[in-house]
N, C-alpha and C positions, 0 to 999 in steps of 0.2 A: 198658648201661655200670654196671664193677661199681664196690663198696665204696670200692675204691682208687684208681679213677681218680674218682673223687667228690671225696674226703678231697682230692689232689693236687690237683683242679682249684677248690677251694673254696681250698685255703689258696693258692694262687696267685693266685683272687682277692681275698682279706685282703691279702697282701703288694702287689698293684696297688695298693690304698685306701690302705695305709700309704704309699708310692711317693709318692703323688695329695698327702698328707696335708705330708710331708718338702716336699715341693715347694713349694705354698702355704705352708707357712707362712717357707718360706726364700726366698721372694719379700717377700712381707710383712715382715719381719726386714729385708729389704735396703732398704728404706723406710722405716724405723722408728728411733727415734731412739735413741743408743747402748744406755739405762739398758732399755728395749723390746726393745733386739735380743739383749739377754743372756738374758732370757726368753725370745724365741723359740730363740734356739741352745740352750737346756737342753730344750726341746719337743723339738727335731730331734734332740738326743743322744739323748731318752728310743723317740723313733721308731725312730733305725738301732737301738737296742738292740733291740725288740723284733722288727726286724722279721728280723736277726740271727737271732733263738731261732727264729721261724718256717724261716727258708732252712737251717738245720742239719737 
C-alpha cells in the first residue's frame, strides 16, 4: 500500500472515531438535564468542526 492510501485510510479511521464520539455525546445530551445538554452541545459542535477540518 502506498503512502497516500495509508494516509487516506488513517484519516477515514479518525473521522469514524470522531463520528462515534459525536453520536455518543448526542445520546448523552438527549438524556441529560438542560444545563448539561448545553455543555454536550458545545462539545458536539467542537467535534463537528474537527471532523469538517479532516473532511476538507
